N, C-alpha and C positions, 0 to 999 in steps of 0.2 A: 577766781573759781573756788567755791567752797563745797565741802561734803555736806549733803543734806539728809542722807539716809541710805538704805540698802534693801535688797531682796536676797534671801537665802533659799537655794534650791538644793535638796538632797537627792542624789541619784544612786541607784545600785545597778551595776552592769555585770553580768556573769562573765567568768573567764572561759576560754575554750577547753582548758584542761586544768585540773587542780595544780597549784604551784606549791609543792611541799619543801620547806626548809626547816632549819633547826628551831626557829622561833615560832613556827606555826604554819598552817596551810591556808592558802588563799583560794576562796571559791568565787568571790566577786569583788569588784572594786566599789568602794564607797567614796563618793565625792560630795563635798559641800561647795556648791558654786556660789560665789559672792559677786553680786552686781552692785557696785558702789555708785551712788547717784550724786550729781552736783547741781548747784543752782543755775548752771549754764546749759542744762539739758544734756550734758555729756555723761555717759556712763563708762565705767571701767570694770573689767572682769578679773576675778581671781578664783582660785580653787584651793580646797584642802583635801588631799587624798588620804585614804587608809586602805591597807591591803590585808591585814590580819585582824581587823576590827578594832585595833587600838594601836597607839604609838608606844615607843619605849618609855615615854614619860607619862603614860596613863591617859592620854587624850583619846577620844572616840568621836564618832559623828555626833552623838548626843551632846557631849561636853562642848564640842566646837560650836554647834548651833546655839547652845545656851550661853556660852561666854560671849560670842559675837552679839547676840541679841541683847543681853542684859548689861554688858559692860564695855566691850571693845568698840563696837560701832558708835554707841553714845559718846564714848570718850573722844572719838576723832571727828564727830560732827562739828562743823564750823571751821575746820582746818582746810588749808589748801593742799590737795593731794600731791602737788609738786614739791612741797616741803617735806621730803621723805624723812629726814632726821627728826623733824618736829613731830611727825606722825608716830614714829617709833618711840620718841620720848614720852608722848602721851600714852601710848599703849603700855609702856614700861611701868606705869602706875599700877597695872594689873600684873601680878607675878605669874611666871611660868606661862603655860598655854601658848607655846610657840607656834604650833601648827595653826591654831585659830588666828594668830597674828599674821601668819604668812598669807592667809586669804586676803586680808586688807592690804598688805604690802604689795602683792601682785596686782591687785586692782588699782592701787595708786600708781604703780609703774605703767600700767596700761593707760590710765588716764593721763599721766604726765606725757607719755610718748605721743598719744593722740593729740593732746593740746599743742604740743610743740612740733608735731608732724615728723617725728623721728622714731625709729625702732628702739626698743628698750636697751639694746646693747650700747647705744650712743650715750645713754644716761649712766652706764656702768664703766665708762672709760674708752669706749670705741672697740671696733672689731679687730681681732688678731687672726681669726680664721672664719671661713664662711660655711664650713661643714664640720660636723662632730660625729666621730665614729660611734656606732650603736652596738651595744653589747646585749647578747641574748643569754639568759640564764637557764641552765639545765637543772631541774629540781632533783630532790633525793628520790631516785628511781633505780631500778636494776640497770647495771652497766649497759646491757644490750639495748635497752629502751633509750638510755641517755645517748648512746652512740647514734642510734637511728635518728633521734630528734636533732642532734647536733649536725649531723651530715645533711639533713633536710634543710636546716636553716642556712648552712653554708651554700648549698645549692641555690637558695633563694637570694643570696647576696650578702649574708652576714660575714663579717671578717673578725668578729670578736665573740668568743664563747666563754661563759663563766659557769663553773661547775659548783653546785651547792654540796656542802659536806655536813655530816651530822648523823651518820648511821650508827647502829648499836656498837660496832667495833671499828676502831680507827684504821685497822688494816683493810677493812672493806672500803673505806673512803679512799685510801691510797690506791687500791686496785681499780676502783671506778674512775678516779681522776686520771690515772696512768692510761687506762684503756681508751678513754675519750680523747686524751691528748694524742695518743699514737694513731688513732683512727682518722685524724684530721690532717690536712696539709700543713706543712711547716709555716706557710704564709699566713695561716689563721692564728690569731692571738688566743691563748687559753689562760684563764685565771681561776683562782679558787676562792670560795667564800664559805667560811665556817659558821658565821652568825653566832659566835661565842660558844661553839660546841665543845671545846677542849679545855682541860686544865693545862698549865704551862708545860709540864713534862710531856704530855701526849702531843701537844701542838708542836713541840720540837721534834718528836719522832716523825710526825706527819711531814713537817717541812723538810727534814733531812732526807726522808725517803723519796721526796719529789723534787728536790732542788736541782737535779740534773735533767729534768724533763722539759726545760725551756718554757717555763710558765712565767706569766707577767708579774703576779703577786699573790700573796696569801692574805685574804681579807678577814679581819676580826677573828683571829683564832681563839682568843681567850675571853673570859667574861668582861662585860662593860665595867669600867671603874678600876680594873686591875692594871694600872699603868706599869707597875713593876713587872708583872707577868708578861705584858705585851712587849716591853723593852727587852726582857730576858729572851723571848722568842726571836726578836729582831736581831739580837747580838749573837744568837746561836746558829743562824742560818744565812746562807747567801740569797735565799728567796726573799724578795722585798715584802715587807709586812705593811699592810694597810689598816688604818683605824677607821672603822665605820660606826658602829653603835657607840664607840668611845668618843666620837667626834660629832656630836649633834648640836653644839652651841659654840659661840665665839670663845667663851671661857674654856670649853673643852679643848679647842684648838690651841689656845695659849698654854694650857697645862701639858698637852702632848708635845708641843715644841720644846718647852722647858725641860721636860723629862727625857727628851730624845727617844721617845717610845715608839715611833713609827717612821717608816720611810715615805709613806703616802697617806693622803687624806681622801676619804670618800665624803664628798660635800653634797649635802641635800639642799634643796631650796625650801622645802616645807619645815624641816626639823629645827633650824635655828631661828625661824620667824620670817623667812622671805628672802628676796633677792639682796636686799641691802646687807643683812648680816652674813649671808652666804658669800657675798663678795669680800667681806672682811676676813672670813675664814680663808678664802683663796689667797688673799694678800698676806696673811700670816704665814701660810704654807710657803708661798713664794719667797718671802723674806727669810724663812728658816731653811730653805733648800728642800722643802717637802712638796713633792708633786701630787697629782691627784686626778680624780675623775668625778663626774656628777652621778651620785647614787640615785636609785629609783625607788619610789613607793607606789608603783602602779598609777602614775599620774594620768590625768586626762589631757586634752589638747592644750589647755592653758598652762598647766604645770610643765608639760613637755616643752612648750615654747619658752617658758621662763628658764628652764634648764639650759636650753640652747643659747639663750642670750647670755647666761652666766659663763658658759664654756667659751662662747665666741669672744668674750671680752677679757678672759683671764689667761695670761700666757702660761701659767703653771698647770692648767687643766689640759693635759696632753693625752690622757688615756681614755677619752671618750665619755659616753654617758649610758644610762640604763633605762631610758624612757621608752618602754615597750608596750604601753597601753593599747596603742592602735593595732598591735599584732597579737596580743594575748587575750584581749577582750572579744566577745562575740560581735560587738559593734563599736565603732569609733564615734564619739560624740562631736567630732570636728565637722564643720560645714564643708571643708575641703581637705582631702588627705594631705598629710605633711610629706613632702617629697624625700625619698631616700635614694642616694646615688652612691654606688660602689661601697655599700655597707655603712654609709654615713647619712645622717639627717641634715638637711639644708636649713640654715639659720633663717628665720622669717625676716623679711625686709619691710613689711607694712608697718605703719606707726603703732606704738604701744607694744603689746606682746605679739601682735601681728597675726593672730588667728581669731576665728569666730566659731561659735557653736551652732550645731544643727538643731533648731528649736523643736522639730518633730521628734528627733531621737531623745532630746532632753525630756520632753513631755512623756515619751514612751517609758523611760526608766525612772521617772520622778516618783519619790515616795513621800516627800514632804516639801512644803514651801512656806516661808515665813517672811512677812513684811516687817521692816524695822524703820519706823519713822524717826525723823530727827528731833 
């Protein structure tokens, strides 16, 4: 089986309500859907999501389409999609552009699983769990609004709530987080995400003010790249510190582990280049005693399924995932809703990524389509 070409479809799906966080506000999801074709007539599907119009490393829908069309898909034409390391080695000839590469990676996992008749988690080491807890994020809003939304989501079955921080004053963040935590049952996990909002001293003030509130973790309190600051916060508080924007690549994970700068990793599928490098980050974390969860970039059905396969196959990913596209968007592009049971998403069991798209909805939200010949 050899890759012969691809089709790229760009979709824009609005959100039900704006999602404000320190790095920007999301008004709609941008997806680049990648249909990778082979000489045996079998197609595999991947996707590249964006939620604030660009990634931390400067990628956007436009750059993703351009790089896939001009460089990355031509680079992998002729390869067997089951040879995942070879596919990544060929893509590595093009520097950076990790999100674009992730679209090909996911499509290859989908193809490999379909060809072998197994779900993608079998290709990642096998399953250690069949459900993954789903986290709902409360944006930067007035505390009363945040409490109302958090309570509504708990009533709908959520068992994990994350509170976004980044208000003009750090004590306002503390008050909002404390109010939301105390308004929810003790059985509901609550965690914080600052998205780089604080300098080191302020992050320590926030952490110490909230470390007795029974919170899961404090995600990316300091700016990306400041490993010394992140480690200083980690050492100054009993509240576990998670690296998110600081942990976007395999190299980042190695640096964080060496610096002992974080207790936890937020591992994305799209940010490091797909499932294969994401699994390597999970293994680095497990080896270094660093746990984690699967971060979210407002994925569509394909990215959500990929996240579930990663979490299902990784013992160290015990803190759930944040794939909420089906619930935050006005419409879900999946052909069939992904089942949620007791606050957790069920891991797909069909071959490959195990999900398919609704062609009518894809066409409804399509803004661009590009054919890439081999």
